[in-house]
Every structure is written in structure tokens, then in C-alpha cells.
C-alpha positions in Angstrom: -2.2 -17.0 32.3 1.5 -16.8 31.3 1.9 -16.9 27.5 4.9 -17.0 25.2 4.4 -15.3 21.8 7.1 -16.1 19.2 7.4 -13.9 16.1 10.0 -13.2 13.5 10.5 -9.4 14.0 10.0 -6.8 16.7 6.3 -6.0 16.0 6.8 -2.3 16.4 5.8 0.0 14.8 2.8 -1.9 13.4 3.3 -0.6 9.9 4.0 -3.6 7.7 2.4 -7.0 6.9 3.6 -9.3 9.7 4.1 -6.6 12.3 0.4 -5.5 12.1 -1.4 -8.6 13.3 1.3 -9.6 15.7 1.2 -6.2 17.5 -2.6 -6.4 17.8 -2.5 -10.0 19.0 0.0 -9.1 21.7 -1.8 -6.0 22.8 -5.1 -7.9 23.0 -3.6 -10.8 24.9 -1.8 -8.5 27.3 -5.0 -7.1 28.6 -5.8 -10.3 30.5 -2.6 -12.3 30.5 1.1 -12.1 31.3 2.8 -12.1 27.8 6.4 -12.7 27.0 7.4 -12.0 23.4 10.2 -14.0 21.9 11.6 -12.3 18.7 14.7 -11.2 16.9 16.2 -7.7 16.9 17.2 -7.1 13.3 19.7 -4.3 12.7 18.2 -0.9 13.6 15.2 -2.3 15.5 16.6 -2.3 19.1 14.9 1.1 19.9 11.6 -0.4 18.6 12.0 -3.3 21.1 12.1 -0.9 24.0 9.1 1.0 22.7 7.1 -2.2 22.4 8.0 -3.2 25.9 7.0 0.2 27.3 3.8 0.7 25.3 2.3 -2.8 25.8 3.9 -3.7 29.1 5.1 -7.1 28.0 8.1 -9.2 28.7 10.6 -9.3 25.8 13.3 -11.7 24.7 15.0 -10.2 21.6 18.7 -11.0 21.0 20.3 -9.1 18.1 20.1 -10.9 14.7 22.8 -9.4 12.5 23.3 -10.0 8.8 26.1 -12.4 9.3 24.0 -14.5 11.6 21.3 -14.7 9.0 23.7 -15.6 6.3 25.3 -18.4 8.4 21.9 -19.7 9.2 20.9 -20.0 5.6 24.1 -21.7 4.6 23.6 -24.2 7.4 20.0 -24.8 6.3 21.2 -25.3 2.7 23.8 -27.9 3.7 21.3 -29.7 5.9 18.6 -29.7 3.2 16.3 -27.6 5.3 14.2 -24.6 4.3 16.3 -21.5 3.9 13.6 -19.4 5.7 14.2 -21.5 8.9 17.9 -20.8 8.6 17.3 -17.1 8.1 15.5 -16.8 11.4 17.7 -19.3 13.3 19.3 -17.9 16.4 21.0 -20.0 19.0 20.8 -17.0 21.4 17.0 -16.8 21.1 16.6 -20.5 21.6 18.8 -20.5 24.7 17.0 -17.5 26.3 13.5 -18.9 25.5 14.5 -22.3 27.0 15.8 -20.5 30.1 12.6 -18.5 30.5 10.5 -21.6 30.2 12.7 -23.4 32.8 12.5 -20.4 35.2 8.7 -20.1 35.1 6.7 -22.4 32.8 4.3 -20.9 30.3 0.7 -22.0 30.2 0.6 -21.8 26.4 2.8 -20.9 23.4 1.6 -19.0 20.3 3.9 -19.1 17.2 3.4 -16.7 14.4 4.9 -18.1 11.1 6.3 -21.5 10.5 9.9 -20.2 10.5 9.6 -19.6 14.3 8.2 -23.0 15.1 11.7 -24.6 15.7 11.9 -22.5 18.9 8.9 -24.3 20.3 9.4 -27.8 18.9 11.0 -29.0 22.1 8.2 -27.7 24.4 6.0 -30.5 25.7 4.7 -28.9 28.9 2.5 -26.3 27.3 0.0 -26.4 24.4 1.2 -24.7 21.3 -0.9 -22.8 18.7 0.8 -22.6 15.3 -0.5 -19.5 13.5 0.8 -20.1 9.9 -0.9 -16.9 8.8 -0.3 -18.0 5.2 0.7 -21.4 3.8 4.1 -20.1 3.0 5.2 -23.1 1.0 2.6 -22.2 -1.6 3.8 -18.6 -1.7 7.2 -19.9 -2.7 5.6 -22.2 -5.3 3.9 -19.1 -6.8 7.2 -17.2 -6.8 8.9 -20.2 -8.6 6.1 -20.2 -11.2 6.7 -16.5 -11.9 10.5 -16.7 -12.0 13.2 -18.2 -14.1 16.8 -19.5 -13.9 18.4 -19.8 -10.5 15.5 -18.1 -8.7 13.0 -20.6 -10.0 15.2 -23.5 -8.6 15.7 -21.7 -5.2 12.0 -20.9 -4.8 11.0 -24.4 -5.9 13.4 -25.9 -3.4 12.0 -23.7 -0.6 8.5 -24.6 -1.4 9.1 -28.4 -1.3 11.1 -28.4 1.9 8.9 -25.9 3.7 5.8 -27.9 2.9 7.3 -30.9 4.5 8.1 -28.9 7.6 4.6 -27.3 7.6 3.1 -30.8 7.5 5.3 -31.9 10.4 4.6 -29.1 12.8 0.9 -29.0 11.9 0.7 -32.6 13.0 2.7 -32.0 16.2 1.2 -28.7 17.5 -2.0 -28.7 19.4 -3.8 -26.2 17.1 -3.2 -24.6 13.7 -4.7 -21.5 12.2 -4.5 -19.4 9.1 -5.6 -15.9 8.1 -8.4 -16.5 5.6 -10.8 -18.9 4.1 -8.7 -19.2 0.9 -5.6 -20.0 3.0 -7.7 -22.6 4.9 -8.6 -24.3 1.6 -4.9 -24.3 0.6 -4.0 -25.8 4.1 -6.5 -28.6 3.7 -5.3 -29.4 0.2 -1.6 -29.6 1.1 -1.8 -30.6 4.8 -4.8 -33.0 4.9 -6.2 -34.5 8.0 -5.2 -31.7 10.3 -7.9 -29.3 11.7 -7.4 -25.6 10.9 -9.0 -22.5 12.4 -9.4 -19.2 10.6 -8.0 -16.2 12.5 -8.6 -13.2 10.3 -6.8 -9.9 10.4 -8.6 -6.8 11.5 -7.9 -3.1 10.9 -7.6 -0.1 13.2 -10.6 1.7 11.8 -10.3 4.7 14.1 -6.7 5.3 13.1 -7.2 5.0 9.4 -10.5 6.9 9.4 -9.1 9.8 11.4 -7.9 11.9 8.4 -10.5 13.4 6.1 -10.2 12.5 2.4 -8.7 15.2 0.2 -8.0 13.7 -3.2 -5.4 15.6 -5.1 -6.3 15.3 -8.7 -6.1 12.0 -10.4 -3.8 10.5 -7.8 -3.4 6.7 -7.7 -1.6 5.0 -4.9 0.0 1.7 -4.1 1.0 1.0 -0.5 3.4 -1.6 0.7 6.9 -2.5 1.8 8.8 -2.0 -1.4 11.6 -4.6 -1.2 9.0 -7.4 -0.9 9.1 -9.4 -4.2 5.3 -9.6 -4.8 5.0 -5.8 -4.3 7.9 -5.1 -6.5 6.4 -7.3 -9.3 3.0 -5.6 -8.9 4.2 -2.0 -9.3 6.6 -3.0 -12.1 3.7 -4.6 -14.0 1.5 -1.6 -13.5 4.0 1.0 -14.5 5.3 -0.9 -17.5 2.1 -2.5 -18.8 -0.8 -0.4 -17.6 0.4 3.1 -16.8 1.1 4.2 -20.5 -2.7 3.7 -21.3 -3.7 5.7 -18.1 -1.4 8.6 -18.9 -2.6 8.7 -22.5 -6.2 9.0 -21.4 -5.4 11.2 -18.4 -2.1 13.1 -18.9 -2.3 14.7 -15.5 -2.6 11.4 -13.6 0.0 10.6 -10.9 1.0 7.2 -9.6 2.5 7.2 -6.1 4.3 4.1 -4.8 4.3 4.7 -1.0 6.3 2.4 1.3 9.7 1.8 2.9 12.8 0.1 1.4 12.1 0.6 -2.3 14.4 -1.7 -4.3 16.5 -0.4 -7.1 14.0 -1.7 -9.6 11.2 0.2 -7.8 13.3 3.4 -7.5 14.0 3.3 -11.3 10.2 3.4 -11.9 10.3 7.0 -10.8 12.0 7.9 -14.1 8.7 7.3 -15.8 6.4 10.4 -16.4 3.9 10.8 -13.5 5.4 8.2 -11.2 6.6 9.0 -7.7 8.4 6.7 -5.3 8.3 8.0 -1.7 10.4 5.6 0.3 9.6 5.5 4.0 6.8 7.7 5.1 6.0 8.3 8.8 2.2 8.2 8.3 0.8 6.3 5.3 -2.6 7.9 6.0 -1.5 11.1 4.3 -1.0 9.3 1.0 -4.3 7.4 1.4 -6.3 10.6 2.1 -4.7 12.3 -1.0 -5.5 9.3 -3.3 -8.5 9.1 -5.7 -8.0 5.3 -5.9 -5.8 2.7 -4.2 -4.6 -0.3 -6.4 -3.3 -3.8 -5.6 -2.5 -5.5 -8.9 -0.7 -8.4 -7.2 0.1 -11.6 -9.1 1.3 -13.3 -5.9 -1.1 -12.7 -3.0 -1.2 -14.7 0.1 -3.8 -14.3 2.9 -5.5 -11.0 3.6 -3.9 -7.9 2.1 -3.7 -5.4 4.9 -3.2 -2.6 2.4 -6.7 -3.2 1.1 -8.4 -3.2 4.5 -6.5 0.0 5.4 -7.6 1.7 2.2 -11.2 0.7 2.9 -10.9 2.0 6.4 -9.6 5.3 5.0 -12.6 5.6 2.7 -10.5 5.1 -0.5 -11.9 3.1 -3.4 -9.8 0.0 -4.2 -9.1 -1.7 -7.5 -7.5 -5.1 -7.3 -7.8 -8.5 -9.0 -10.4 -11.2 -8.4 -7.7 -13.5 -7.0 -6.6 -10.9 -4.4 -10.3 -10.0 -3.5 -11.0 -13.7 -2.8 -8.6 -13.5 0.2 -10.7 -10.8 1.8 -13.2 -11.4 4.6 -16.6 -12.6 3.6 -18.6 -9.7 2.1 -15.5 -7.4 1.6 -14.8 -8.9 -1.8 -18.0 -7.3 -3.1 -16.9 -3.8 -1.8 -13.8 -3.5 -3.9 -13.5 -3.1 -7.6 -11.8 -5.9 -9.6 -10.2 -6.3 -13.0 -8.3 -9.2 -14.4 -4.6 -8.8 -14.3 -3.9 -8.2 -18.0 -2.7 -4.8 -19.3 -5.9 -4.3 -21.2 -8.4 -5.4 -18.5 -6.7 -3.6 -15.6 -6.2 -0.3 -17.6 -9.8 -0.5 -18.7 -11.1 -1.1 -15.2 -9.1 1.7 -13.8 -10.2 4.2 -16.4 -13.8 3.2 -15.9 -13.4 3.7 -12.2 -11.8 7.1 -12.6 -14.7 8.2 -14.9 -17.4 7.1 -12.5 -17.1 9.3 -9.5 -20.5 8.5 -8.0 -20.2 4.8 -8.3 -16.6 4.9 -7.0 -17.4 6.9 -3.9 -20.7 5.1 -3.1 -18.9 1.8 -3.0 -16.1 3.3 -0.9 -18.6 4.5 1.6 -20.2 1.0 1.8 -16.7 -0.4 2.3 -15.9 2.0 5.1 -19.1 1.1 6.9 -18.4 -2.6 6.5 -14.9 -2.5 8.0 -16.1 -0.3 10.9 -18.8 -2.8 11.7 -17.0 -6.1 11.0 -13.3 -5.7 10.9 -12.2 -4.1 14.2 -9.4 -6.0 15.9 -11.3 -6.7 19.1 -14.1 -8.5 17.2 -11.6 -10.5 15.2 -9.5 -11.5 18.2 -12.4 -13.1 20.0 -11.5 -16.2 18.0 -8.0 -16.2 19.4 -9.4 -16.1 22.9 -11.7 -19.0 22.1 -8.9 -21.0 20.5 -6.6 -20.4 23.5 -9.3 -21.6 25.9 -10.0 -24.7 23.7 -6.3 -25.8 23.6 -5.9 -25.3 27.3 -9.0 -27.3 28.1 -7.9 -30.1 25.8 -4.4 -30.1 27.4 -5.8 -30.2 30.9 -8.1 -33.1 29.9 -5.2 -35.0 28.4 -3.1 -34.4 31.6 -5.9 -35.7 33.8 -6.4 -38.8 31.7 -2.7 -39.4 31.9 -2.7 -39.2 35.7 -5.6 -41.5 36.0 -4.0 -44.2 33.8 
């Protein structure tokens, strides 16, 4: 089959939230199908586009998407009362090239990752379309509005309302919809009722993350993530300002490492606190995981499955998170991480108890490692994508035959 896969960013290297599942979807699909990727080359990512093409052997449509183009798109969306995220990823060049490729040689099916890429496929009627929402993004913006004030609260609230209207529209129009977890499926059904939704969970590259032996360096606690992403910024700021003083008081030699690319100014300023290190971009995050005694994820705003937790589990590192974040993990995984409520008192108490209980900590980490090896490999998870693709193609062919008969 010939497939078009639309995604927001060049999915290479697969080292951040959205790039991870997209890369593995494309690699999996490319084993049996001709895949053309339609995406946007944000500044500095052109070399990554060529690496993706070479490594996976896929076709690639990826016009440059400079800052001015994104700004103009958002201004246009604001005036037209459209979601700003649709404007941010709007590219007339990509639309023109995708339409030309479809006209040159039609696709058998189209897969869209994230609602902000759906406009590029709205006009397609000759091929069934799978809308992978991943998360119900409108509800992420609602959560951000709830945790913000002033102008940000208004902007995030506007985005939530308008994006939900668009999510409802495309869910009704596309041939299939899917999300990344059971908790997201429940949100989908609550806010987009009457539309069937499938669950396509993320996996984890267990061989890659399990390749380095663990060598914890003292009381070293790590948080992993892209550090200009608002929920990550909020999480580490909360931890350093509200929890870290109690940890340092009980364990003066403790270190907290914030490991991830693009740290915002707010995050960089946290390195002024005793015992806190902000790494910025690191070429191999496994080195920080292998050196950590515990990985934490004290997120207030968490959508879908947190890849950082699956990766820590695959590296054999004990994880402390909140019950709300753990609820988004695959069935059974939530019992293999440690949880504490997201208050300064509860989270500091939970972390100190975890640091004091070496046997319990490491025993659960071993169980978590075995779990992800058995149940969270990408090939096992992506069988659902194969089944969904076969299902929409069969339904589409049946509709076509019925139309011809009538």
C-alpha cells in the first residue's frame, strides 16, 4: 500500500514526546508499505529530514517552516477565530506539495498525527483517513488555563474552546480516530460523544534504554524532558521551590538533575539553587538515567502516556510520580511506579521514603523493567495500528462497492 503520514515536525531524532511515536509508526509501516511523510522543517532540522529519509527509506515532503511563517499563521488564525495551534502549523507550501503528490499517485490511506495537521487532509476524499489525536489537546489547553492567570488564562481558554470544536468536526469526518491511552479515550468520549475511538498506546525501545548498566552516583534524582515545554517547566519549578528544600535538609548531598534540551530562562535560573543542575541538550539521555537513583515526574498537567516514565522503567530506574500521571500509563504499569500526591509535604515525604528503602525501590524497578520488556515493545503495540489500517481499508472498499452497485 501507499500511505501518507502527516506529522508536525521531522520525527528525527526520536528523542522527544511527539517525535518518538511518529518515528516508530513510520519505521513500522515502512517495513510493508510505501510511506510518504508530510511534515514541516522547522529551523535547524533540515539535516534531520535527510537522515530520516536515509535511515527509514521513506518519501518525504518537508518545506521549510520559518518563525515568520508560524507567526503569520497564528495571526491569521486569531483573526479568523480559529485555534492558534492550527495557524502555527499552517503552511501553504506543504498543502500544495501534498495535494500534488496525491494527484500524481493517489494514496491508499492517510494517517494524521495530531489535530493541528488535520487541515492538510480535510480535502481528501479518495482515501480513508485515520486521525491519531494522541491526546485530546483541547483538554490540555483547558488544564493550562486552569493553572494560569491574566492574559495566558484567556489565551489558553480560547484555544481550548476553539480546538475542541475542531476536534469534534474532524472526528466526525475522518474514517477512524485513536488516542494514546485509556484515560485519553475516556476524555475523548466525554467531550466528543458518539464517535468511536481506538487506543494506540506508545511503546518503548527496551533494548536501547536497557543497554547501559545502572551506576547510580550518590543520591542523584533526575527529571527528563524538553525543558521549554510548559508542563515540564512547571513541574521542575514546583519541585525545586516547594519540595527540594526538604530533600536537601534531610540529605545534604542530594543532587537534582534537570536533563533535556531547550531549558527556558525560568528553568536555567533553577540551577542557582544548591544541588540543582540544568544540563541543556544531552546527546544520550541514557547516561543521566543510568546515573540516577530515582527518576521523578511531578507533573500537574499530564496528557496521555509520559514517555519519560516508560523510558526510565526500561532503564531499570525507580520512578516517583503522581497518581494522576500514573493513571495514564498502560494497564499494569501504574502499579510498578511509586506515587505521591502533588503537594510539597506528600511529594517530599514520598521521595524521602523511597530514598531510604533501597530494597523496595530496586525490587519494584526490576519488576517494572520486566514488565516493559514483555508488554511495551513497539512491535507489539503497533499491531493495533496494522489492524486499524486494515479495518478502515476494508470499510472504505465496502462503501465504494455499495456506491457502485447503487
